[in-house]
N, C-alpha and C positions, 0 to 999 in steps of 0.2 A: 501492500498501499503506500502511494504519495500521495506527501501534504507539504504544500509550498504556500506561506505566508511571503504578504506583498502591502504594503502600504495602502490606502485608497487611491484616488485618484484629487487632486491639490483642491477640487472644486465641492469634496465627502469632506473632508479632513475632520472638520466641525462638528460632523453627524456621525461618523462613521472609526470606528474600531483598528478595523484587519481584512479585508477581502484574501481569496485563498485558494485557489482550483485545487481538489480531492481526486486521486484515482487510485477506482480496490483492484485488485489483481484476478488472479484465476478462482479465487475462494471470496465466500461473505468477508463482510469485515464487523464486525461487535464493537460497535463508535459508543464512546461514551461520552457525551455531553455534559459541561458542568457549568454554576452561575455560571456569571459574566455583569453580573446589572444586568444589562440590555440584549436586546429581538438580536434575532438572525432569520437569513435566507436561507435558505438550502434551493439548489438549482441544478439537478441531476439532467443532465443535458441527451437528450431526448424523453425526459419525463414530462414532469408535472410539478412545476415550485411549490415548496415549504413553507411556510413563517415555523421559526420556532418562537413560542413566549418567551417569558423574562423566569430561568428557572428558580427554587429554593431546595433542588436537591439535584441528585443528578439524573438522566436519561437517558436510557439506552434503548440502540436506534442497530438492527439489523442492513446493511448495506448490502445489496448485491454485487457478483461478483462482475468485474469486469465494468462499474458504474464508472462515468467521469461526470464530478461536480463543481461550482463554482457557489461562492458564499461571501456572506458580509455579513460582518457582529460588528451592532451601531452600541453607539455608548451609551449608557445611562440616559434615562428622559429624553431621546435622540432618535425612537422609532418613524419607519416612514410614514405615510399617512394612509392611518385605518378606519374600517367606518368603527372601529370598540374605543374604548378607554382599556388601558393596557391589565388590570388586574382581572378583566375582566377571560383575558389569554393566557393567566399563571400556568406553565408547566404543560403547557399545552404546543401538538405537533399538528400545527395547521396549514391545508390546503389552503392556497392565492389564490388560486381561481374565488376561493369562497370569499374569500375579504375584497377582494379585489374585480371581480366578476371581468371583464368583457376584458378591462385590461389587460388582465393577463394571462388571459389566450391570448391576446394578441404578443404580449412576448414573450411566450411560449412560439411563436411564431416566426419572430425577427431572431431567438436566438438560437434556433435552428438552424439558419442560413450560416450561420457562423460558422467558420474553416476550422476555428482552434477552438482550445479551452481559452484560449488568451482572448481572440478575438468576443466569445462570448461573455468573459467579464467586463472587458471594457464598454460594452454593449448595455450588460445588467446596471454597470455605476450611468453611462449616461443616461439612461430611462430613470434610474433614482434621483439624479441631479438636476432633471426637468422635474419631478415632482415633488425638490425639497423648492425649487424655484418659483416652484407655481401655487404653493401651497404650503407657505410657514406654520409649522404649527407648535414648534418648540417652547416650553415655559423655560422662559429667563427664570425666575428663582428656582425653580427647580433645578437648573442647570450650576445655577452658586448654591444653591444645598450636596447636589453630584459632589461638584469644588471641595468641600471645606468639608466632605465624609472620606474621602479619600487617605487612605490607612497613616498618612506622614504624620499627621498632624492628632493630639485629644480633641476629638471634637462631643459638646451635649447636645441631644436632640432639645432641649427646650435650651440650651442657650445659643441653638443655631437660631432655630426659631423666634428667636429676642432677636435677633440677628439680622432674617431675614423680612424684621416687621410682623409676622405674621404668630398665631397664639400655634400650640405644638398638635393643636387638629383640624387647622387648613392643613398646616403642613404634614402630617400623613395623607390627607385626601387628597390635597394636589401629586405628592410623589405614587400614588397610590395609581391612579389614572395617568400618570404620564411616565410611568416605573414599572407600576405593577407588584411593588411592594413599599412594604412601612419602610421610611428613615431606619429604621434600627435594624432590619434584614439589609437593605442594600446598605449599611455600614460592613456591617458581617461578611458579607459579601465582598467587596471591594477591597476590606483586611484579608480576606485569603489569597485575594488577585494582586494583589500585592506580596504575598509570600511567595504566589508565584510567577514573576515575575522578578521577584530577586535572586530567588534559585536557579530559572533555566538563563537570566544574565549573566551568573557566576558572580554575583559580588562577595564579596568578600563578610563577614561581619562584623559589624564596628565595634563587636568586645566587651560592647554595656553589659556588665556585671559577671565579668569575664567567661562568656560564654561565647566558642566556636560555633562550627557543623549546621546541624538545623537547629538546635539550639537559640544558639546566635541571628540566625534570622528570621528565625518565631521573636524575637524580644525586637527585634529592628521592624517587622513588620506591625508591631502593636499586641499583640496576644500579652498573655501576662506571664506566662511560662510553657516549654517543650507540649505539656500536654494540655494546654486551653489549645494549643497548635491541630493536635492533635485528633480531639473531641470535636472541633470546627472542620478537620479536614474529613473526616470520618460521614461526619451531620453532609458537609454537601458535596460529598461525590462515592461517599460510599466505599471507600479505600486510607488503608492508613499515607502518612508522605510518603514511608519506603516504598510501600504497592505502588501507590501514584506516582513515583519519579524514579523507577526500579533504582534505590540505593546510590543513583545522583544527580548532585545539586548542578549538573550542568545543561541539563535537558530533561524532557519528560521521557514516562518506561520505551515509548517508538519511535526513540531518537527523531521527529522534530526538532525543526527551526519556529520557533514562534518571536524571533525577535523582531518581524513586525507589530507581535501585540505589544510587547514589553519594555519599547524602547520608549513610546508613545508617554507609559503608563506611568513606568521611571524617570521622565523627563520633570514630572511633577513635585516630583522627592527632594527634599531640600537638603 
């Protein structure tokens, strides 16, 4: 199985975290989707596109042999135009045709004419760019909240709501609509994404509390200790950190290069 991530086209950089091409070999592939805080579009070439809603835990999918698909992963709170609020789509894998109607049918026809997966991915991004230009529906306050909930700083939900001139219930409601989860769930998800970014980038632990290895990275990502990380990893992925990373902090167990995802994520780290 081949999986190659890359940054989105510049016009989508503010709403898309990463795009990718995935090629499945001669046998079916069992893929484990992990919570990222955002939604994803999965488009098997020659097949029907799907939307993966915001996840609160792992989602296991069997991808048939010889499938080639292109994908787009959005930042939290920057989903493509949809006819539903995101908390209605939580932990769901949905047909994009059910959400976009004839627009999805036309997109399928256009993607089928692409000569290569690379051209298909470019076409999908061009379509999304036009959609965002036509219907700008990103909640600016939620975007501020997402940045404040990144794992590199200690942020209380009540304090964040006050900073945004919102009540805690107002912040919760707007996050549910624009992200799909509560601010607290998003904070926990982003903290784990921060740990993965540090691990995949091969960052050396800062040495706080005299800890190194996984324990040191856990502290740097905002966990109380390694046991705290292990509990959250099991809850979010269904695996222990060792099982997920294959005992190698440089990459996941599958050996994929995730630099297109972790580089912009770590750019916000002080």
